[in-house]
C-alpha positions as CSV (number, residue, x, y, z in Angstrom):
1,X,-24.5,27.2,21.2
2,X,-22.7,26.3,24.5
3,X,-19.6,24.2,23.9
4,X,-18.5,21.7,26.4
5,X,-15.6,19.6,27.4
6,X,-16.1,16.1,28.7
7,X,-13.8,14.6,31.4
8,X,-14.1,10.9,31.7
9,X,-13.9,10.0,35.4
10,X,-14.6,6.3,35.2
11,X,-15.2,3.9,32.4
12,X,-16.1,0.2,31.9
13,X,-16.6,-1.5,28.6
14,X,-17.5,-4.8,26.9
15,X,-16.2,-6.2,23.7
16,X,-13.1,-7.6,22.0
17,X,-9.7,-5.8,21.8
18,X,-9.2,-4.0,18.5
19,X,-12.9,-4.0,17.7
20,X,-15.8,-1.7,18.6
21,X,-16.6,-1.7,22.3
22,X,-19.7,-0.4,24.1
23,X,-18.6,1.8,27.1
24,X,-20.4,3.0,30.1
25,X,-18.9,6.2,31.6
26,X,-19.2,8.5,34.5
27,X,-18.2,12.0,33.2
28,X,-17.9,15.6,34.2
29,X,-19.3,17.9,31.5
30,X,-17.6,21.4,31.7
31,X,-19.5,24.1,29.8
32,X,-18.2,27.4,28.4
33,X,-20.4,29.3,30.8
34,X,-18.5,27.7,33.7
35,X,-21.3,25.3,34.8
36,X,-20.4,21.7,35.4
37,X,-22.6,18.5,35.5
38,X,-21.7,15.0,36.4
39,X,-23.5,12.5,34.1
40,X,-23.5,8.8,33.1
41,X,-23.4,7.9,29.4
42,X,-23.1,5.0,27.0
43,X,-20.7,5.6,24.1
44,X,-18.9,3.4,21.5
45,X,-15.1,3.3,21.4
46,X,-13.6,2.3,18.1
47,X,-10.8,-0.1,17.3
48,X,-8.3,2.8,17.4
49,X,-9.5,3.8,20.8
50,X,-11.4,6.9,19.7
51,X,-14.9,7.7,20.9
52,X,-17.8,7.8,18.5
53,X,-19.5,11.1,19.0
54,X,-23.2,11.2,18.6
55,X,-25.9,13.8,18.8
56,X,-27.9,12.8,21.9
57,X,-28.2,9.0,21.5
58,X,-26.2,5.8,21.5
59,X,-27.6,2.6,20.0
60,X,-27.3,-0.2,22.5
61,X,-27.8,-3.8,21.2
62,X,-29.7,-5.2,24.2
63,X,-30.9,-4.6,27.7
64,X,-28.5,-7.3,28.9
65,X,-25.6,-5.1,27.6
66,X,-27.0,-2.2,29.8
67,X,-27.2,-4.5,32.8
68,X,-23.8,-6.0,32.3
69,X,-22.1,-2.6,32.1
70,X,-24.0,-1.0,35.0
71,X,-23.3,-4.1,37.1
72,X,-19.6,-3.8,36.3
73,X,-19.7,-0.1,37.3
74,X,-21.3,-1.0,40.6
75,X,-18.7,-3.8,41.2
76,X,-15.9,-1.3,40.4
77,X,-17.2,1.1,43.1
78,X,-18.5,4.0,40.9
79,X,-21.9,3.0,39.7
80,X,-23.7,4.4,42.8
81,X,-23.1,8.1,42.2
82,X,-26.2,10.3,42.0
83,X,-26.2,13.0,39.4
84,X,-28.1,16.3,39.6
85,X,-30.9,15.7,37.2
86,X,-31.8,19.4,37.1
87,X,-29.0,20.0,34.7
88,X,-29.9,17.4,32.0
89,X,-31.5,20.0,29.8
90,X,-28.1,21.5,29.2
91,X,-26.4,18.3,27.8
92,X,-27.4,18.7,24.2
93,X,-26.9,22.4,23.9
């Protein structure tokens, strides 16, 4: 199993301070085999600031949440990056 390290390059979120917040992130995945991939992801951040790790999926309450967070990313100037889709098969390994 290839282990990876995730570097969060940009993040925007919605929610209330000291509660669970849905985040949209632009990340760099660094793999043990020295490959790297830039990806977007949704992830939950807990009241203590920690990220909720999940195995391949994040439950998102509504499409309006997706649109709100992606719109915020575009307004903040980082939602337009194109990722190399050829590497997505490596994300869950």
